[in-house]
Steps between C-alpha positions, in 0.01 A plus 500: 500500500163615627180432308157651558223307319332726249817689420640231268336292230296205621711258295816622676343473844373154409853388411647635824230328706552166327876526536484575872204292622641164397521207472127454453322163479318428176129436474446301181127561468271270305155635421219447252271755339120490491514284186736244653821612327812435709751772587837471671712794615771574762490780758764595755286735708402200710516337841314294760330697778347250739435134573161497678348574262785448251518822299706590194512844338642583160468804279468524123582871489360726231744526211712814524531558127128505409308465829328176400429207730620143464296201383561332835317780681212491252468124547508520879222757492300269271548162670617585858759218489875459439771240541834631628787280386846552650799521266823304533820512299392230257201712395645848479560525124156368409344725763679797347361408158146497639540863607482610135188709450316270262153602375204425727385141462853365436576194711839562664512136609536416131733789418739429787478122486367444851264215584152593628348267759151516644455668837293345778293795620538780243462523125844635394760236420811434706850494351624142526866605494460727804611339829222671699159604372248703700134488399344831606162672526480877465412696814555856383673722246634832625568749222756752627464743210394553140830615349771291336702319765216480753468171687201268500530290813340163439430357844419131483456207734682173444243222493728215391878459493693248290865421584729279294628225732842531337563838668437365852763383748474198731293708746251599225626858502580688182874479433620831351766325294252253356232756416771726346286813479585810298414860584477823308753781523506829308536523123561163336650347813383203706658317791506131586413412860700181545854369538761747620241780500332348806603574855336457838429769758341357812226739607425581865206312646381522861822616667621851423847583375699741713523746211794680345458781753584260783828379351822608673626829359818353350282262297222745417743759366729255320650619174526139380176328596220559249136576565419137429763391753354731765150376418606141564651595835203716595265211421649297787279485806785580741852637487713204605736515793831342399651343810769296327714605208426315179784262416549605142836537326409813302348669804805419713729633229309831481501548877873426520614698196306816584514483878638855519298654213134516598374662180668247269394214725138614486513526120648151471241351736215671316632378165511144634153536651368634169623192317336279762170689475508480122534126552206506747718403797334749733597340833866481406492858369371617839788327674751669271342842544482474877854365529640847449293660777 
């Protein structure tokens, strides 16, 4: 499928974008209007964009169906302040309820059953149930268009951050399993960022990985090793030199059984190495791969 924006309906394009650019973190935005009425609404066009100064950007887009703007945007223009509350699994159903388009002046804290608590440096209330609350001052709003679906980028600076101690580990870092965040997918779908959904990928720091292009040809062109497997090998800072054969029963069995069949031996070694890489045993996988050279 190939899509050119402008050649399909905006609502269709919107759905494809939300289904493909996902999961997206949720900005649960608390604002007040010029008369002091509280408003609470979630937005998934959201992220953090710096730490000095700490900057968050979220976008209450213009409604596609009637090209109107959201109460949150009106309130931010009026008061220049917002509290961004993060959303975890225990909050998701109430948060979803607050997304109903109630009439202006309706207090979504009341409608959704959340508990408002006073902020330290801004006027909008924080959501007590949220594990992290960011008090923000408006820096700028960038309107990207005037038609339905156009974004309104609310760029704000975090002036105070509140973190529930219960989501911290012993090193005072946020534990992803304890904070149990949820993220937005396309349609009615969400995902839960905890438990078996979590996995670690150690990113390169100062030392450079050799790269997939530097891997030996029999590894680089393997029909068994996946792109992820090759990425793990390419992230190593050197290609190891195996001077002594690994004393491993399965390896020895492969080398003995397929001693006179190089193609089958290579396939068996790569299959074993793949299993080791999937189990994050990179060093051992290297020894298996290089044993057949």
